[in-house]
N, C-alpha and C positions, 0 to 999 in steps of 0.2 A: 595560513590556511586553517580554516575551522573544520574539524571533523565532527560530524553529528550523526547519531543514530536514533531511531524511534523504536521503542519496545512494542512488540506485538503479542497479544494474548488471545487465547481461544475464547469463544463466547461464554465458557464456564469460568473464565478468569485466570486460567493457568498460563504461565509464560510460555510462548511458542517460538519466538525468534525476534528478528529486528529488521527494520527497513533502513537501507543505506541511502536511498534517494527518495525524497518526497518533494513534490512541487505542484503548483497550479498550472494546468494546461489551458491557455486562453482559447485554443482551437477546440478542445473538447468541452470547455466550460465546467471542468471539475478537477479535483486533485488526483494526481497519479503518483505511483511510487514503485520502487523495486525492493523486494525483501528477500531475506534468507529464512526459509521455513522448513520444517520437517516434511518429508514426502507426502504423508497423508493429508496435509493441509494445502497442498498445491493443486488440488483439483479445481477446475473452473467452476465458479459459483460458491465456493467455500467462503463463509463469512468469518471474519476475525475482528478483533478490536485493536486499533492503532492508537498508541499513547502519544499525544502531543502536549506541549507545555506552553500555552499562551499565558503570558504575564506571570510566570513562575508558579503556576498551579496546574499540575498534571491533569489532563482530561483524556478519556478514552472515547474514540469515535469509531463508528462502524466502518469496516472496509470489506471489499469482496475481491476474490481472485478472478482475474480475467486473462484471456489468452493474449499473448503479445504477438504482433505489435499492437499498441493501444489504438492506433489509427492507421488505416491502410486504404487510402482513396482508390477508387476504380481506375482513374487515369494514370496512376503510378504502377498498377499491378497488371494491366492489360498488355 
């Protein structure tokens, strides 16, 4: 079993927490993830930087807090 986390930083570059699950959603056509962050950064719409490591070179990409569930179709909630 491979255990992997991705560091998360504030837009100012300060370490803020980590993502434990990151994956591409073919249904949403975007990447999604679940992270552990301090309470002030958990507001919907808060932007952070997620560090990923493609080909052994760390890169920070922009991420945004959204309300879960990521996808809730009408036919499943009515």
